[in-house]
C-alpha positions in Angstrom: -9.8 26.6 5.4 -10.4 23.2 3.9 -7.9 21.7 6.4 -9.9 23.2 9.2 -13.1 21.6 8.0 -11.4 18.2 7.5 -9.7 18.3 10.9 -12.9 19.3 12.7 -14.7 16.6 10.7 -12.5 13.9 12.0 -13.4 14.7 15.6 -17.1 15.1 15.0 -17.5 12.1 12.9 -15.5 10.0 15.4 -17.8 11.3 18.2 -20.9 10.4 16.4 -19.6 6.9 15.5 -18.4 6.4 19.1 -21.8 7.2 20.5 -23.3 4.7 18.2 -20.7 2.1 19.1 -21.3 2.7 22.8 -25.1 3.0 23.2 -26.3 0.9 20.3 -23.7 -1.8 20.1 -22.5 -1.9 23.7 -18.9 -1.2 22.9 -18.0 0.7 26.0 -14.3 0.7 25.3 -14.6 2.9 22.2 -13.8 6.1 24.0 -10.8 4.6 25.8 -9.5 3.5 22.4 -10.0 7.1 21.0 -8.3 8.8 24.0 -5.4 6.3 23.9 -5.0 7.1 20.2 -4.7 10.8 20.8 -1.7 10.1 23.2 -0.1 7.5 20.9 -0.4 9.6 17.8 1.0 12.7 19.6 4.0 10.7 20.8 4.5 9.2 17.3 4.4 12.7 15.7 7.2 13.9 17.9 9.3 10.9 18.7 9.1 8.8 15.5 8.6 11.5 12.8 9.6 15.0 13.8 12.8 14.2 15.8 14.1 11.6 13.3 13.2 14.0 10.6 15.3 16.6 12.3 18.4 14.5 12.0 17.8 13.7 8.4 17.0 17.3 7.5 20.2 18.5 9.2 22.1 16.1 7.0 20.4 16.9 3.7 20.0 20.6 4.1 23.8 20.7 4.8 24.4 18.6 1.6 22.0 20.8 -0.4 23.9 23.9 0.7 27.1 22.2 -0.6 25.4 21.5 -3.9 24.2 25.1 -4.2 27.7 26.5 -3.6 29.1 24.0 -6.1 26.6 25.2 -8.8 24.9 21.9 -9.1 21.4 23.3 -8.4 21.8 26.0 -10.9 23.1 23.5 -13.4 19.9 21.3 -12.9 17.8 24.4 -13.1 19.1 25.2 -16.6 18.4 21.6 -17.8 14.8 21.3 -16.4 14.0 25.1 -16.8 12.1 24.9 -20.1 9.7 22.2 -18.7 9.3 23.7 -15.3 8.7 27.1 -16.8 5.5 25.6 -18.3 4.3 23.9 -15.1 5.6 26.7 -12.7 5.3 29.9 -14.7 5.8 31.9 -11.5 9.4 30.7 -11.1 11.9 32.9 -12.9 14.0 31.2 -15.6 17.1 29.4 -14.3 16.1 30.1 -10.6 17.7 27.7 -8.2 14.4 26.4 -6.9 14.1 24.5 -10.2 17.0 22.4 -9.2 15.5 21.9 -5.7 12.3 20.7 -7.2 14.0 18.3 -9.5 16.1 16.9 -6.6 12.9 16.3 -4.5 11.0 14.7 -7.5 14.1 12.5 -8.2 14.4 11.3 -4.6 10.6 10.5 -4.6 10.7 8.5 -7.8 13.6 6.5 -6.5 11.7 5.7 -3.4 14.3 7.4 -1.1 11.8 8.8 1.5 14.5 9.9 4.0 16.2 12.0 1.4 12.9 13.2 -0.4 11.4 14.9 2.7 14.2 17.4 3.5 14.7 18.1 -0.2 11.0 18.8 -0.5 11.1 21.1 2.5 14.0 22.9 1.0 12.0 23.3 -2.2 8.8 24.6 -0.5 11.0 27.2 1.3 12.4 28.2 -2.1 8.9 28.6 -3.5 7.8 30.5 -0.4 10.5 33.1 -1.1 8.8 33.8 -4.4 5.4 33.8 -2.9 4.0 37.3 -2.6 1.4 36.4 -0.2 3.1 34.5 2.6 0.0 33.0 4.2 -1.7 31.8 1.0 -0.5 29.0 -1.1 0.9 30.1 -4.5 0.1 28.4 -7.8 3.6 27.0 -8.0 3.3 25.6 -4.4 0.0 23.9 -5.2 1.5 22.3 -8.4 4.4 21.1 -6.3 2.3 19.6 -3.6 0.0 18.0 -6.1 2.9 16.3 -7.9 4.3 15.2 -4.5 1.0 13.8 -3.2 0.6 11.9 -6.5 3.5 9.7 -5.2 5.3 8.9 -8.4 7.7 6.1 -7.6 9.7 4.3 -10.2 11.2 1.6 -7.9 8.9 0.4 -5.0 11.6 -1.4 -3.1 9.8 -1.4 0.2 6.6 -2.9 -1.2 8.5 -5.6 -3.1 10.6 -6.5 0.0 7.4 -6.8 2.0 5.9 -9.2 -0.4 9.1 -11.2 -0.4 9.0 -11.4 3.4 5.5 -12.7 3.4 6.4 -15.4 0.9 5.0 -14.1 -2.4 5.8 -16.5 -5.3 6.9 -13.5 -7.3 7.3 -10.4 -5.2 8.0 -8.2 -8.2 4.9 -9.1 -10.1 3.2 -5.9 -8.9 6.1 -3.7 -10.4 4.6 -3.0 -13.8 0.9 -2.4 -12.7 2.1 -0.2 -9.8 4.3 1.9 -12.1 1.3 2.4 -14.4 -1.0 3.4 -11.6 1.4 5.8 -10.0 2.3 7.4 -13.3 -1.6 7.9 -14.0 -1.8 9.5 -10.6 1.0 12.0 -11.4 -0.5 12.8 -14.8 -3.9 13.3 -13.1 -2.3 15.9 -10.7 -0.6 17.8 -13.5 -3.6 18.0 -15.7 -6.0 18.9 -13.0 -3.8 21.6 -11.6 -2.9 22.8 -15.1 -6.6 23.2 -15.9 -7.3 25.0 -12.5 -4.4 27.3 -13.3 -5.1 27.7 -17.0 -1.8 26.4 -18.1 -1.1 25.5 -21.7 -0.2 21.8 -21.3 -0.4 21.1 -25.0 2.6 23.0 -26.1 5.6 21.1 -27.6 7.8 21.5 -24.6 5.4 19.9 -22.0 4.3 17.2 -24.5 7.9 16.5 -25.4 9.0 16.2 -21.7 6.0 14.1 -20.7 6.5 11.9 -23.8 10.1 11.4 -22.9 9.3 10.5 -19.3 6.7 8.1 -20.6 9.3 6.5 -22.9 11.8 6.2 -20.0 9.2 4.6 -17.7 8.3 2.2 -20.5 12.0 1.2 -21.0 12.3 0.7 -17.2 9.2 -1.4 -17.1 10.6 -3.5 -20.0 14.1 -3.9 -18.6 12.9 -4.8 -15.1 10.3 -7.2 -16.4 13.1 -9.3 -17.9 14.7 -9.8 -14.5 13.9 -12.5 -11.9 12.7 -11.4 -8.5 16.0 -11.5 -6.6 17.8 -9.7 -9.4 15.2 -7.0 -9.6 15.2 -6.2 -5.9 19.0 -6.2 -5.9 19.3 -3.9 -9.0 16.7 -1.7 -7.5 18.4 -1.2 -4.3 22.0 -0.8 -5.8 20.8 1.6 -8.5 18.8 3.8 -6.1 21.4 4.1 -3.4 24.4 4.3 -5.7 22.7 7.2 -7.6 21.9 9.0 -4.3 25.5 8.6 -3.1 26.8 9.6 -6.5 24.8 12.9 -6.1 26.5 13.5 -2.7 30.0 12.9 -4.3 29.1 15.2 -7.3 28.1 18.0 -4.9 31.4 17.6 -2.9 33.5 17.3 -6.0 32.0 20.3 -7.5 32.5 22.3 -4.4 36.1 21.3 -4.2 36.5 22.3 -7.8 35.2 25.7 -7.0 37.4 25.9 -3.9 34.5 26.0 -1.5 35.1 25.2 2.1 32.9 22.1 2.0 32.6 21.4 5.8 31.7 25.0 6.6 29.1 24.9 3.8 27.7 21.7 5.2 27.4 23.3 8.7 25.9 26.6 7.3 23.1 24.6 5.6 22.6 22.1 8.4 21.8 24.7 11.0 18.3 25.2 9.9 17.4 21.5 9.8 16.4 21.1 13.4 14.5 24.4 13.6 12.3 23.3 10.7 11.7 20.0 12.4 10.5 21.8 15.5 8.4 24.2 13.5 6.3 21.5 11.8 5.6 19.5 15.1 2.2 21.3 15.9 1.0 20.7 12.3 2.0 17.0 12.5 0.5 16.4 15.8 -2.8 18.0 14.9 -3.2 16.1 11.7 -2.1 12.7 13.0 -4.2 12.9 16.2 -7.3 13.8 14.0 -6.6 10.7 11.7 -6.0 8.5 14.8 -9.2 9.5 16.4 -11.2 8.9 13.2 -9.7 5.4 12.8 -9.9 4.4 16.5 -13.7 5.3 16.6 -14.5 2.7 13.9 -15.5 5.3 11.4 -13.1 4.0 8.8 -14.6 0.5 9.1 -18.1 1.9 8.6 -16.9 3.8 5.5 -15.5 0.6 4.0 -18.8 -1.3 4.5 -20.6 1.7 3.0 -18.5 1.4 -0.2 -19.2 -2.4 -0.2 -23.0 -1.8 0.0 -22.9 0.8 -2.8 -20.9 -1.2 -5.2 -22.9 -4.3 -4.5 -25.8 -2.5 -6.1 -24.1 -2.7 -9.5 -23.5 -5.7 -11.8 -19.7 -5.5 -11.4 -17.0 -7.6 -9.7 -16.6 -6.1 -6.2 -13.5 -8.0 -5.2 -11.5 -4.8 -5.1 -13.6 -3.5 -2.2 -11.6 -5.7 0.3 -8.5 -3.7 -0.6 -10.0 -0.3 -0.4 -8.9 0.3 3.3 -5.4 0.7 2.0 -6.6 3.2 -0.7 -8.6 5.2 1.9 -6.0 5.2 4.5 -3.1 6.2 2.2 -4.0 9.9 1.9 -4.3 10.0 5.7 -1.4 7.9 7.1 1.5 6.2 5.3 2.2 3.9 8.3 -1.5 3.1 8.7 -1.8 2.2 5.0 1.3 0.0 5.1 -0.1 -1.8 8.1 -3.4 -2.3 6.3 -1.5 -3.6 3.2 0.3 -6.2 5.3 -2.8 -7.1 7.1 -4.6 -7.6 3.7 -1.8 -9.8 2.4 -1.9 -12.0 5.5 -5.7 -12.2 5.6 -6.3 -12.8 1.9 -3.1 -14.3 0.8 0.0 -12.5 -0.5 -0.6 -13.7 -4.1 -4.4 -13.1 -4.0 -6.0 -10.5 -6.1 -6.8 -8.4 -3.0 -3.3 -8.8 -1.6 -1.7 -7.6 -4.9 -4.2 -4.8 -5.2 -3.4 -3.6 -1.7 0.2 -3.3 -2.8 -0.7 -1.3 -5.9 -2.9 1.0 -3.8 0.0 1.5 -1.3 2.4 2.6 -4.2 -0.1 4.4 -6.4 -0.3 7.7 -4.4 1.2 9.3 -1.3 0.0 10.7 2.1 -1.9 13.8 0.9 -2.8 15.2 4.3 0.5 14.5 6.0 2.5 16.1 3.1 0.2 19.2 3.0 0.4 19.6 6.8 4.1 19.1 6.8 5.2 21.3 3.8 2.7 24.2 4.3 3.2 24.1 8.0 7.0 24.5 7.6 6.5 27.8 5.8 3.4 29.1 7.6 0.8 28.7 4.9 -2.6 28.9 6.3 -4.8 29.2 3.3 -4.2 26.1 1.1 -6.8 27.1 -1.6 -7.4 23.9 -3.7 -4.2 22.0 -2.8 -6.1 19.4 -0.8 -8.6 19.0 -3.7 -5.7 18.6 -6.1 -4.0 15.9 -4.0 -7.2 13.9 -3.5 -8.0 14.2 -7.3 -4.6 12.7 -8.0 -5.1 10.0 -5.4 -8.5 9.2 -7.0 -6.8 8.9 -10.4 -4.2 6.5 -8.9 -7.0 4.4 -7.2 -9.0 4.0 -10.4 -6.0 3.2 -12.4 -4.8 0.6 -9.7 -8.1 -1.1 -9.9 -8.2 -1.3 -13.6 -4.6 -2.6 -14.0 -5.1 -5.0 -11.2 -8.1 -6.6 -13.1 -6.0 -6.5 -16.3 -2.9 -8.2 -14.8 -4.3 -10.5 -12.0 -7.9 -11.5 -12.8 
């Protein structure tokens, strides 16, 4: 129901803002921009997202099927099972979906978006099989979506590369603060959903795993902080892609060891890829068009100015407000937020406080509405319960952390 209110709200607010733009400020082209946006976003949803996604999904669902037949997913399930059993108590012990969840989270952390999405769709389908009420989001699905929308990324290759392209003196200087912000976002998601679901997050298993993850992230931060910018980007790219290809080889090797017909297993798993891509098209088109209309009407600009006015009333440094468009756009549109990040670096300077904070905002969280529309749409979930709230709470935690670490590191 919350998605219904949000989607309708995009159009109603856009209409009100457009009327003000037209009759008060004489902007008679506003309705043309809005209508043009509906066509552009519809085309983008199909041609630039759904169809390319279909190809990637065909590949990765085929590879995942090989991994399942090789026993790799069950192996991962046994390793991660004790931790996931606390976060996802609805999932049976050693169930294959634990491995699917781990694969998706791992791909997200490595910044491998093309691999993470089909792995996530595979995982949400696995959770849907365990869901007793097929049209209502289960607790496990909400936790999964909240962690996904928190956008935990260990190696923000794309952001560092973009900073390098624009001539940053040290493109990797946002690495440590960005990692801190995105980790806070993920912890916020886990704690919020844990409280809503009355999970015991203070038991030794959860504390031990989160403590270990924190230690690993700390070591990564330390090791990468010792590298120069070119070495860091090179190591990041090599490590991420080598690990991903290593997983593929491990799947194939395990399947050969178990005397599985690898190619037939790939074809069997790949067949559902395109069907899933087609199934999510209406959900993608609906959400992206709503976002496009909201932005084209000028409502986003008014929202930013409203924040600037409110924060100016307090005796605080308000330099962060100029970077807020990225933070506000990120839950709505990844490409829109990226464009705003680049625009912010160009307008304010790639090494300015605003330019750096825009990059941290971009990596601190993920596209909440897109992810919820895509994943829940793929399995026919109509009642999302508090999934949107959980995603936005995680986003808010990431935004606050991003602002604080940006002031700490760059002011």
